[in-house]
N, C-alpha and C positions, 0 to 999 in steps of 0.2 A: 453358522463359529458358535461356540457356548460365550457369555458376556463374560468368565469367570480365569479365561482365559491366559495364565499367568504368557506376561511375554507379546501380545497381538493385541493388535488393535480393532474393535469389533467398529472404531468409524471408518465410513468408507471413507476411502479417497482420497474423494474431489470436499471431503469435509476439509482436508489437509489447508495451511495456511500457505498464502502463494507469497511471494515477493517481485514488486512489481518497479524498475526503476523509473523518475519522471524526468530528461535532460528539457531544464526551466529555461526562459529566454528573458531575457529583462531584469534580474535579480543581480543587485551592487551592493546588498548590506544586511546587516543585522537585521533591518525593521522587514526587509522586501523576505528573510527565512520566517520571521514571526509570520506573517501577516499569510502565507502560505502552509506555513504551520499550523495555524488557526483553523484553515480555508480546510484543511484535510483534515481535520477531525469531526468537520462539520457531516462527512461522508457516514453511512452508515455500512458495515461493513467495516470500515479499518479500522483497523488497531491501532498501528502504532504506524509514525512518520517518520524521515531522520531528514531531515530538511538542510542541506547548507549551500555555499552561492552556486546554486546554476544545474539544483538538483537535489532530488526527494526520492527517498527509499523507499519503499511505503509497503506495508506488511497488513493482511486482507486476505476477509474469509475464505474468498476465492470467486464473491457474485456483484462484486465489483467490475462495473466497465471502466475501459480506460475513455468514454463517453466525461462519464462520474468524474471520474480523477482531472480531466481535463476541465472541466464547465467549473470546478472546486479555486481549480490556480486560476481559473480564468477570471471569477469572480473576485479573486484577491488582486488582481490586475498584472498576470502575466503570464506566460504564453508557453503551456508548453512544444517542442522542438521534436522530440523522442520518445518514445517503449520501450522500452527494454525488459519481456518477464522474466526476469534472475531464476527460477527457485520457485519448485514447489516442496515444504518444510511439511517434514514428519512428522507425525505426533511423535509424544514422546507417549514411550511405554511402562 
């Protein structure tokens, strides 16, 4: 595929952004939200994390494992109850 093709992405599909939702137990306040947000910011490949009490919606590059997310949240002092891979976002062309 030519690199100058209009409306086409030369980026392989597996490099598109992933969105994963983690249900988190033990969170009850804004301090909890801040702690989880800060912990997820240290995970390589995470580009964005929208954290609220009880959950985190994490946008990442697809190389991030659930174990890495679980470990970061555990370091913050909370436990992941469940994961859901919501979608793979398509590149903007």
